[in-house]
matplotlib code that plots the C-alpha trace (Angstrom):
import matplotlib.pyplot as plt

x = [-194.9, -193.8, -190.2, -190.3, -191.4, -188.7, -186.2, -187.2, -187.2, -183.7, -182.5, -183.8, -182.3, -178.9, -178.9, -180.2, -177.5, -174.6, -172.4, -173.0, -172.4, -169.2, -168.0, -168.6, -166.7, -163.9, -163.6, -162.5, -160.2, -159.0, -158.9, -161.4, -161.5, -161.7, -164.5, -166.5, -165.9, -167.2, -170.4, -171.0, -170.5, -172.8, -175.4, -175.3, -175.5, -178.5, -180.3, -179.6, -180.9, -183.9, -186.2, -184.6, -185.8, -189.0, -190.0, -189.0, -188.7, -185.5, -183.9, -181.3, -180.2, -180.3, -178.2, -175.7, -175.1, -174.4, -172.1, -170.1, -169.7, -168.6, -166.0, -164.8, -164.6, -162.5, -160.1, -159.7, -158.9, -156.6, -154.6, -152.6, -151.9, -153.3, -152.3, -155.0, -154.9, -155.0, -158.1, -159.9, -159.3, -161.2, -164.0, -164.4, -164.2, -165.4, -162.7, -161.2, -158.8, -156.0, -155.6, -153.1, -155.8, -157.8, -154.9, -154.1, -157.7, -158.2, -154.9, -156.0, -159.3, -157.5, -155.4, -158.6, -159.7, -162.4, -165.1, -164.2, -163.7, -167.2, -168.8, -166.9, -167.6, -171.3, -171.8, -169.8, -169.2, -172.7, -174.5, -176.4, -178.2, -176.9, -180.0, -179.3, -175.6, -176.8, -179.0, -176.3, -173.7, -176.2, -175.4, -177.3, -177.3, -175.2, -172.5, -172.4, -172.1, -169.3, -167.5, -168.1, -166.7, -163.7, -163.0, -163.2, -160.9, -158.3, -158.6, -158.1, -155.0, -153.7, -154.1, -154.7, -157.7, -157.7, -158.7, -161.8]
y = [87.2, 90.9, 92.1, 92.9, 89.4, 87.9, 90.1, 89.0, 85.3, 85.6, 87.5, 84.7, 82.0, 83.7, 84.0, 80.4, 78.8, 81.2, 78.5, 76.3, 79.3, 80.0, 76.4, 76.4, 79.7, 78.5, 75.3, 77.4, 80.0, 78.3, 81.7, 82.9, 86.6, 85.8, 83.3, 85.8, 88.4, 86.0, 85.2, 88.9, 89.7, 86.8, 88.0, 91.5, 90.2, 88.1, 90.9, 93.3, 90.8, 89.6, 90.3, 87.5, 84.9, 83.9, 81.1, 81.1, 77.2, 77.6, 79.9, 77.5, 76.6, 80.2, 81.4, 78.6, 79.5, 83.0, 81.9, 79.4, 81.9, 84.6, 82.2, 81.3, 85.0, 85.6, 82.8, 84.1, 87.6, 86.4, 83.6, 82.5, 79.4, 79.2, 77.1, 75.3, 75.6, 72.2, 73.0, 73.8, 70.3, 69.0, 71.4, 70.5, 66.7, 64.2, 62.6, 59.5, 57.0, 58.3, 62.0, 62.0, 60.8, 63.9, 66.1, 64.2, 64.2, 68.0, 68.7, 66.5, 68.3, 71.6, 70.5, 69.8, 72.3, 74.7, 72.9, 69.5, 71.0, 72.5, 69.2, 67.4, 70.1, 70.4, 66.6, 65.3, 68.2, 69.7, 66.5, 68.0, 65.9, 65.8, 67.7, 70.5, 70.7, 70.8, 73.8, 75.5, 75.1, 75.8, 72.5, 69.4, 66.3, 64.2, 66.9, 66.9, 63.1, 63.3, 65.9, 64.0, 60.8, 62.6, 64.3, 61.1, 59.4, 62.2, 61.9, 58.2, 58.6, 61.4, 59.8, 56.2, 53.9, 52.8, 56.2, 56.7]
z = [-19.1, -18.8, -19.0, -15.3, -14.4, -16.6, -15.0, -11.5, -12.6, -14.1, -11.0, -8.8, -11.0, -10.9, -7.2, -6.6, -8.8, -8.4, -7.0, -10.1, -12.5, -10.6, -10.9, -14.6, -15.1, -12.8, -14.8, -17.8, -16.1, -12.9, -11.1, -8.5, -9.6, -13.3, -12.7, -10.6, -13.4, -16.0, -13.9, -13.4, -17.1, -18.1, -15.7, -17.1, -20.6, -19.7, -18.0, -21.0, -23.4, -21.4, -24.3, -26.3, -23.8, -25.4, -23.0, -19.4, -19.3, -21.4, -18.9, -17.8, -21.3, -22.4, -19.4, -19.7, -23.3, -22.3, -19.5, -21.6, -24.5, -22.0, -20.6, -24.1, -25.0, -21.9, -22.8, -26.3, -24.9, -22.2, -23.8, -20.8, -18.7, -15.2, -12.3, -10.3, -6.5, -4.7, -2.6, -5.9, -7.0, -4.0, -4.8, -8.4, -8.3, -5.8, -3.7, -5.1, -3.6, -5.8, -5.6, -8.4, -10.7, -10.0, -10.8, -13.9, -15.1, -14.5, -16.2, -19.2, -19.3, -19.4, -22.4, -24.4, -27.0, -25.7, -27.7, -26.2, -22.7, -22.8, -23.6, -20.8, -18.2, -19.0, -19.2, -16.3, -13.9, -14.4, -15.2, -18.1, -20.7, -24.3, -25.5, -23.0, -24.1, -27.7, -26.9, -24.9, -27.6, -30.4, -32.1, -32.8, -30.5, -32.9, -32.9, -29.1, -29.1, -31.6, -29.6, -26.3, -27.8, -29.3, -26.0, -24.0, -26.5, -26.1, -22.3, -22.5, -24.6, -22.4, -18.9, -19.7, -20.0, -16.4, -15.1, -17.2]

ax = plt.figure().add_subplot(projection="3d")
ax.plot(x, y, z, "-o")
ax.set_aspect("equal")
plt.show()
C-alpha cells in the first residue's frame, strides 16, 4: 500500500470515528475544546507518522495508542482539575435508574491514576478487548488484566460494591 493510500485510509478512519475519538479524549480532560484539540493533535501525529503504520489492519490500535498518549501528555502538561458538565454525564454513560450512581462512578474513574483510567475507559466505555488494550498501551495482556482488576478494586472501594 502506498503512502497516499494509507493517508486516505487514515483520513477516512478519522472522519468515520471522530465521535468515538472525541469521547475518548473527553473522558480524560472533561472539556470540549481540550478534547477537540487532543483529537486534532492525535490526527496530525498520525498523518505525520503514517510511514510507521506497517499494516493497515492495525490502524485502530495504532491510532488509539496515539490518541491515548496525546491525552496523557496533555494531562501531564496541564495538571489541573476539571468539572464535568451534567449533560456530558448523559452522553458518556447510559442512563441508569440512579443518576447519582453515574456521577459517583465518573468521579471515581476520574480519581484513578491515568494508567488505571485508560484501561477502564478503553474496556468499558469503548468496549475494546483486552488484546486491543494491550496493543494500544504497549503492554502485555496480563499487565492489562492486572491493571483492570486493580482499577475495579479501587472503584469498588471508592463507590461501593453495590454499584459495580
